[in-house]
GUDREN-267410 format. One record per residue (C-alpha): residue number from 1; x, y, z. Coordinates in steps of 0.001 Angstrom, whole numbers, padded with zeros to 6 digits, m for minus. Layout:
(site NUM; (X; Y; Z))
...
end
This chain:
(site 1; (m009665; m008379; m026897))
(site 2; (m006868; m009147; m029329))
(site 3; (m006716; m012719; m030579))
(site 4; (m003876; m014568; m032299))
(site 5; (m003732; m017713; m034392))
(site 6; (m002597; m020891; m032701))
(site 7; (001142; m021444; m033365))
(site 8; (000633; m025177; m033886))
(site 9; (m001126; m024876; m037260))
(site 10; (m004666; m025194; m035922))
(site 11; (m006018; m022158; m037774))
(site 12; (m009538; m022494; m036379))
(site 13; (m008295; m022313; m032764))
(site 14; (m007942; m018755; m031417))
(site 15; (m005887; m017897; m028325))
(site 16; (m006957; m014807; m026316))
(site 17; (m004172; m012357; m025498))
(site 18; (m004533; m010172; m022442))
(site 19; (m002341; m007278; m021338))
(site 20; (m001513; m005896; m017950))
(site 21; (m004414; m004541; m015930))
(site 22; (m003744; m000942; m014970))
(site 23; (m004796; 000189; m011513))
(site 24; (m005010; 003909; m010681))
(site 25; (m001854; 005334; m009111))
(site 26; (m002088; 006106; m005381))
(site 27; (m001592; 009688; m004163))
(site 28; (001368; 009991; m001796))
(site 29; (001966; 012429; 001063))
(site 30; (004689; 012706; 003688))
(site 31; (004500; 014199; 007177))
(site 32; (007559; 014868; 009300))
(site 33; (008256; 016633; 012550))
(site 34; (009030; 020241; 011550))
(site 35; (011141; 020845; 014685))
(site 36; (013695; 018229; 013625))
(site 37; (014367; 020081; 010366))
(site 38; (016455; 022541; 012368))
(site 39; (018570; 019950; 014152))
(site 40; (022029; 018927; 012977))
(site 41; (022901; 016298; 010379))
(site 42; (023448; 013582; 012993))
(site 43; (019813; 013788; 014106))
(site 44; (017160; 011443; 012804))
(site 45; (013636; 012385; 011887))
(site 46; (010485; 010284; 011960))
(site 47; (008657; 010504; 008651))
(site 48; (005089; 009257; 008196))
(site 49; (004486; 008262; 004584))
(site 50; (000810; 007840; 003665))
(site 51; (m001013; 007112; 000442))
(site 52; (m004551; 006730; m000810))
(site 53; (m006273; 003359; m001016))
(site 54; (m006593; 001998; m004550))
(site 55; (m009682; m000055; m005329))
(site 56; (m008562; m003521; m006455))
(site 57; (m005123; m003310; m004831))
(site 58; (m003995; m006102; m002533))
(site 59; (m000599; m004610; m001699))
(site 60; (001625; m001585; m002192))
(site 61; (005337; m001075; m002856))
(site 62; (007029; 001989; m001338))
(site 63; (010418; 003055; m002659))
(site 64; (012878; 005735; m001587))
(site 65; (015747; 007294; m003477))
(site 66; (018403; 009959; m003120))
(site 67; (017610; 011157; m006645))
(site 68; (014393; 012597; m008011))
(site 69; (014734; 010391; m011098))
(site 70; (014888; 007212; m008965))
(site 71; (018002; 006033; m010809))
(site 72; (018954; 004142; m007632))
(site 73; (016079; 002963; m005428))
(site 74; (015500; 001071; m002234))
(site 75; (012251; m000777; m001519))
(site 76; (011414; 000200; 002054))
(site 77; (007948; m001357; 002368))
(site 78; (005800; m003984; 000667))
(site 79; (002437; m004898; 002161))
(site 80; (m001241; m004050; 002374))
(site 81; (m001075; m001004; 004685))
(site 82; (m001525; 002519; 003317))
(site 83; (000969; 004139; 005700))
(site 84; (004539; 003539; 006764))
(site 85; (006776; 005237; 009332))
(site 86; (010473; 005506; 008588))
(site 87; (013363; 007142; 010433))
(site 88; (015691; 009151; 008220))
(site 89; (019052; 010548; 009242))
(site 90; (019088; 014266; 008620))
(site 91; (021472; 015219; 005872))
(site 92; (021968; 017964; 003361))
(site 93; (020560; 015701; 000655))
(site 94; (016880; 015210; m000038))
(site 95; (015144; 011832; 000081))
(site 96; (012383; 011046; m002400))
(site 97; (009480; 008605; m002054))
(site 98; (007018; 006992; m004466))
(site 99; (004485; 004169; m004182))
(site 100; (002606; 001866; m006546))
(site 101; (m000362; m000455; m006086))
(site 102; (m000329; m004181; m006899))
(site 103; (m003602; m005976; m007648))
(site 104; (m004759; m009409; m006558))
(site 105; (m003173; m010710; m009742))
(site 106; (000472; m009653; m009985))
(site 107; (m000349; m008608; m013563))
(site 108; (m002506; m005779; m012186))
(site 109; (m000264; m002882; m011275))
(site 110; (m000529; 000895; m011102))
(site 111; (001834; 003491; m012394))
(site 112; (004091; 005083; m009778))
(site 113; (002490; 007755; m007607))
(site 114; (003531; 011352; m007411))
(site 115; (007074; 011815; m006062))
(site 116; (007381; 013425; m002628))
(site 117; (010561; 015064; m001357))
(site 118; (011778; 015162; 002243))
(site 119; (014629; 017616; 002710))
end
């Protein structure tokens, strides 16, 4: 553990410095009704988004985006479940999903999961 000198001139007092705890990233998968892929753009499709449980996680954050780079995102779920059902309007554009795990301490967080495309 890194230690730093006390900023108040007490050189014999050491302050521990801790970083962010890194949880493993969940693995994401998406299931949708294949029949609805052939319906028109005004149809909506039910999409089941599921991810693996991460040991030490107390909640998860699921985001969706219209871009694979997630330059503009929308948080669609935050909670302790490992699945979420969302209805998407069919369009000619793809929708992308990713999820991350949050630990009991908000300082414990995973990297983002794999990105999954629904098109």
